[in-house]
N, C-alpha and C positions, 0 to 999 in steps of 0.2 A: 903724382900730382895731377890735378884736373887738366884736360887737354888744352883748355884755353890758356892756362898758365904756361904750359910747354910752348904753345904757339906764340904767345907774347914774347918769351925769351928767344925763341928761334928766329923771330923776325926783327925784334926791336932791341935786343941787348946791345948796349952802347959799344961793345968791343966785338963780340962774336955773332951778333944778329945779322940777318941777311940785309936789312936796311941800315944797320948801324955800323957796318964794317968799313965804310969809307969808299965804297964803289958806287958809281952812278948806275942804277939798274935799268931805267926806262929810256934807253938809247939803242941805236942799231948795234953797237958793239957790246951791249949789255945782255939783259935776260928777257926783256919783253918790250913791246911797243904798245902804247895806248893810242886812242884816236888823235890826240893833239900831236903826237910824234908822226903819225901817218900823214897828216896834212895840216898846215897852218890854217886852212879854211875852216877847220872845226872851231878853233878859237874865234876866228873872224866872224863866223856865223853866229856864235853865241853873243858876240858883240851887239848884234841887232836886238837880241832880247834885253841886254843890259841897257841899251839906249832907250828902248821903249819904257822900261821901268824907271829910268832916270827922268824921262819926261813926265811920267805919272806921279812919281814920289817927290821929285825935286831934291834940293840940297838940305842938309848934308846927305851924302850917299856913300855907303860902304860896299865894296866888292871884296869878298873873302873867298879864296880858294883853299880848301883843306886837302892835304895830300897833293901839293902843288908840283911835285916832281922837279924837273929841270927848268920849269917856267915855260914849257912849250905851249901851254894853253893860254896863260896870262899874257905872254908876249904879243902874239897876233891879236888877241882880244883888245888889249889896251891900245894897240896901234890903230885899230879900226874906229875908236871912239873920238868924238869931237869935244869931249870933256875929260877931266881928270878925276876919277873917283878916289876916295880914300881906300887904297888897295892894301890888302894883307895877304901874304902867302904863308900858309901854315904847313910845315913839313918836319917830320921827325928825323929824316935822314940827313946827317951832317953834310954828306957829299952833295945832296940835292939842294940844301940850303945855300951852299957856296955857289952852285951853278946858277941859282935864281939871283943871288946877289950880284953876280957878274954881269947878268944881262938885263936886270930890271932894277934900275936905280930908284924908281919911283915907288916900288912896293916895300912895305915893311915885312921883313922875313922873321918868323918866329917858329918855335918848335911845338907850340900848343895853342889851343883856342885862346885868343886874347880876352881879357876881362874888360868889358865895356860898361859904362853907365847906361841907363835906360834911354829909350827914344831913338834906337838905331833903325834906319831905313836902308834897304839895299838887297843884295843877292849873295847867297852863299853857294858855292859850287863844290861838289865832290865827284871827281871822275875816277872810277876804279879804285875807290878807297875802302868802301865798306866790306868788300870781299876779303880784305886783308885784316880786318879787325878780329881779335881773338874770339874763338867760339868753342863751346863745349860740343861733345859728341854724345848722342843718345840713340839707343836702339829700342824699338818696340818689342815687347814680349807679351805673353798671354796675360800677365798680371798688370801690365802698364808699360813702364819705362825703366831701363837701367842705363848707366853711363859707361863710356869707355875712357879710362884714365891712362896715364903713361907710367909704366913701371920699368924695372930692370930684371933681366934674367940671363945668367951666364955672360954678363958683360954687354948685353945688347938691350936697347930700348924696345919695349913691347907694349901693346895695348892690353890693359887688364880691366875686367868688369868691376863695376862699383855701383852701389845703390844710387839711384837718381836723387840729387838734391831737390828740395821742394821747388826752388825757382826754375830749375831746368825742366822738371816734370810739368810745371804749370805752363811754361812757354810752349812746350810740345803740345799739350792739350789744346792750347788756344790757337796756335799758329801752324802746326805741322800738317794738319789735314788728316785724312783717313789713311794713315800709313799702314801697310800690311805688316804682319808679324815678321820680325827680322829686319825690317826696314831701318836704314841709318839716316839720322837727321842731324844737320849741323845747327846747333842751337845758338842763335845770334842775339844774345842779350846785349852785348857791347854795341852792336849796330843800332839796336833800338835806343840804347842810352845816348848814342851819338846824335840820333835824330832829335831826341828831347833837348840835348845841349844846343844844337844848332838853332832850333826853334826859339830857345830862350834868349839867344843873342839879338834877335830882331823884334822890332815893334811892328813894322810893316815891310813886306817884301816877299822874297821867294827863297826856298832851299831847293836846289837842283841836284839830283843824284843820278849819275850815269854809271851803270854797271851791268855785268852779265848776271842772269838769274831769271826769276819768273814769280808768278803768284804761287801760293801754297799748292793749289790745284795743278798748276802747270808743272810743278816740281815732282809730283807724285810718281810719274814713270821712272824717275831717276833715283828713287829711294831704295831700290834693291841693293845697290852698292854705295849709295850716297854720292855726293859731288865733290868731296874733299880730294885735292890733288896738288901737285907741285909743278913749278916751271923753273927751267934754267936754260940759258942760251937759246931762248925762243922755242923750246920744245918741252913737252911733258917730261917731268923729272921722276926721281925715284919715290918710294914710299915716304911720307912725311917724317917718319922716325929714323930713316936711314942716314941722312946727312943734315942734321939740324944746323941752321945757320948758313948753309950753302945753297939752299933752294927757297924759292918763293912758295908759301903755303896759302892756298886759297880755296874758296868754295862758292857755289852759286848763291846769290843773295835772295832771301825770302822777302819779296816786296809786299806780300800780304801783311807780314809783321810790321814792316816800316809804315805802311799806310795806316794800319790800326793805331800805331803809336802816335802818328801825326794827328789823327782824328781825335784821339783821346786828349790831346793837348789843345783841342779846339780849332784845328786847322783843316783846310781842305786839301786833299791829296789826290792827284791823278797819275795814272801809269800809262805810258805809251811806249811804242818802239822807237829806237833811236833814229831810224831812217824817216819815220813819220814826223818826229819832233823837228829834225833838222830841215826836212822838206817844208814844214810850216814856217820856217824862218828864211826860206828862199834858196836852200842849197840845191834843190833839183833844177831850179831856174838857172842857177850859176853853172850847173853841169851842162845844161842845154846850150848856154852861151859858149862854154869851152869847146863843145863839140862843133859848133858853128865856126868858131875861130880856127879850129884845127883844119876844117875843110877849106876855109878861105885861104889859109896859109899853104895848104897843099896845092891849091890851084895856082897860087902866085909863085910857087917854087921857093918859098922862104923856109928852108928845111930846119935851120937851127931854132927859130922861134916856134915852128910847128912841133918839134920834139919837146920843147919846154912846156908848151900848152898841153901836149899829150900826157906828159908826166903829171901835171896838175889834174887833168881829167881822170887819169887812172887812180890818183889818190882819192878824189871825191867819190868815184865809183866804189872804192874800197870802204869808205865811210858809210855808204848807203847800201852795201851788199846785203840782200835779205837773209842770207845764211851765214853772215859774218858779223861785222860790227853793226850793221843795220838792225840785227836781231837783238842787240843789247836793249835794256830797258832804261827808261828815263822816268824818274819820279819827280814831279813838280809839286812842291808843298807851298801853298800860299799862307803867309803869316799876316794876320790883320786883314785889311781890305784894300 
């Protein structure tokens, strides 16, 4: 079968899939933590963006998070607002949907993009979602491209070579860049389709995408082995074919492809680093305030509050670390004007 079909089943099968098996993955006791789990100040900081857009666009105003996890982003974000948006949490994992419902009584929790009538203003957020959307695997050869599909040999799953489908080859030619012979590319057709769908929901507003990845040019040094990998229990896991359903399968997002998709839909797309984007919303100023608070409490001998502030400060430093979460990319797509 094509690799994207295998990846879809391994991650999202309702019984055996990694996200469909009933476990909550994005928690300390789970398999990975994203920025909202690292610090509630991630969601609170995004609340400033939402507030500014609400002032600009007015009512009615929709706030939609796709891949909402446990609600760790929406919770602090909504608590920071002085208005109540029409909030939707889209999440395929049953365990995550239950967790959101338990903590966010004001959000409507659904398993797929809701179908709205026209005239929707607001913001759609996707944090570490697109790296998990099913993708094909393609390899550059002298003649062009071939694919890696999933087959079986002696009872084991193996990668097998297959002729490249026209849609896969066309995506590679348009978005992969100058990949050397033998280079491996994760073909993200589903991610591009997701961008088109998200844009179609809004008449005016923004689609904000946070994820690890780079432009096509920035990804070229990683093409020798490709960026496909697995995670489990907060560590790199085995080969994606070894334990399907028991590991997260992911790859770096090609932001050149996403930006081109948005521009072809008539939208403006910008790419920035996560640390710069959050700093633009005041998070570095908040970090400075926390450092000053810690010093003041140290002088006053208030050790318990100093430790609490230090914990907050460390969390924010993690969000902004230039070789960690701060190096994630943020794509901001403006829909309408």
